[in-house]
N, C-alpha and C positions, 0 to 999 in steps of 0.2 A: 237526625237526619241531615245530611249534608244539603243544605237548601240550593247552594249555587249549582252543584251537580244535578239536582233534580230539575232546577230551572233549564239546564242545558238540555237535558233529557226530554223535558216538556217541549221546548223549542223545537227539537229535532223531530219528534213525533208531529207536531203540527205542520213543519216543513215538509216532511216525506209523506206523511199520511198512512204510515204502517208502523207498527211497533218493531217488525224485524228490520225495515229499511232504515229506522232511526237507530236501531242498535248496531247496524252495520257502519253507518256513517260516525257513530262515536267509538267504534271499536269495543263494545260491549256486547254481552249475551242479551237476547230477547228477555229473558227472565229478569235480568239486572233492569232493563228499561222499564218492564212492567212494574216492578218494585218501587223503582224512583218515581214514576208517575203516581202510583197508588199512594205513596207516602205524602207526595205533594198535595194530591186531592184531600187526604186525612188532614193535612195541616190547614188548608185553606176551609175545609168543611164543606166542599162540594164537588160535584163531577165536572171536570174539565173537558171531557172527551165522551162521544157517543161511540161505543165499541160494537162492531160487528165482525163475524168471521172473515170478512173481506177488507175492511178499511176501518179507519179510526177518524172520526170528525169533531170538530171543536163544538162544545155546547155553547150557549150564549155567554154564560160566565167566563168559559175557556177563550173565547175570542176576545173579550176584554181584558181578561188577565193576560193573555199573550203581548198585547201591547207594552204593559210595563216589564213583562218578563224579557222581553227582547232588549228593552232600555237597559235594565239591570245588567244582563249578561254582557251587552257591548260597553257599558260603563265600567265594569269590572275588568274586562278585556284591555281595555284603553288604560286603565289604571296599572295592570300588570305589565304592558308594554313599555309605558313611560319608565317603570321602575328598572325595567330590564335594559332601557337605553335605546328602545326601538324607535324612539321619536328624537334621539340626539342628532341626527343628520339634519343640518340647516337647510331651511327652504324659505323661498320668499324673496323679498328685495331688501338690500341693505343699503342704506343712504349714508354716506360720509363726506366729510369736508376736511381740507387742509388747505395750506397756501399753495400758490401756484407752483412754484420751484420744488419746494419740499414734497408736495404731492406728486408732480411728475418723476422726481429723481427716486424717491424712496417709498412712497404709498402705492404708486402704480405697480411696480413689480410685485408688491406683496398682494395686491389685489388679483393680478394675473394667477399667482400661485394659488390663491384662495378658491378662484373660479375653476381652476384645474382639479381641485380636489373636491369641490361641492358644486356639481353641475346644476343643482336645483336651486341655485341662488343667483338672483341679478343683483349687480352693484350699480348704483348710480352714484358717480363721484363729482363732487361739487369742488372744483380747485380755484379759489379765488383769495385775493389778497385783501380781505376784510374779515372781520370777526363775525361769523354768522350765528343768528340766532338759533340755536338747535331745535328749541321748542316751537317757535312760530314757523320755521321753515322745514319741520318734520324730519330733521336730521337724527339717525340713530347713533352716530359716532363722529367725532370731531377730533382732529390731531392739532393741538395747540402748542405754541412754541412761547413759554414764560408762564409767570404766574397766573392762576386761575382766577378770574375776576368775581364770579359768582359762587358763592360758597355752597348754594344748593345742589350744585351740578357734582356728579361723581368723577373722580380723576384717577388716573394711575399713571404713574411715571414709567415712561418706555425708553427714556434715553436722556442724553445731556447735549445740548448745543454750546458750543464755545463761540463767543462774540469776538471778532477780530476788527481792529482798526487798521485801514488800509489807506496809503495815500500815495500819489506818483511821485517821482524822483524830482520831477520839475516844481511841484507843489512844495515838497520838503526844502528845495533849494531855495525858493521864493521866501516861505514863510518860517522856515526853522523847523526842527524835529522836536516835539513834545517830550518832554523827559518824565512826566508824571501825569496822572488823569487830571489834575486841576489846570494843567497848561492846555488841555483842550477847549476852555471856555474862550480862549484867544484866537481859535481856529475856526475856519469854514467847515462845518459839518453837514454832511448829507446823511440824514438818519433814515432808518428802515422801519416801517410798522408804525407811522404816525409821530415819530419824533420829531421834534423841532429842529430846524436846520441850524440854530445856534444856542447855545446854553448861555 
């Protein structure tokens, strides 16, 4: 016996109230529905329906069995849908963070494209120039520049950033042009991201 097929037939008969109506809803013949329900009753060892010439009603055992039968069929349908990718379309709220300038210039356009593609998603973007604790603040995704401090987090490299040292012509005229990295120790430095002003 195909027990799942029999459960679907049982559910259909319980919903519709007739064998013919259940057969129509499942695109089966009435004899097929009768056989499936009969096989299921033989399997569980009790009658699940009271049958008359006009209608089919659940027995007390059938009413109890129907609760589990519906759950089983629904769970199997959900598993099938998941395997087929029916639930791959994202939905819900995505919370992410990035630094202010990087977020505005690079992340925001990607968010807009993402929202155009997936209308069931809402994005809560937090652009701040501090390291956000993604666990404490309920963040799903963080765009970080530099090494990952917490090895418990999962990271994927998405690009490279090239750091550049800049100076005004006036400053270089007054203080000289550094020739090698060690020369920077003698210069006034404005650092980004918590770096000290002088090494």
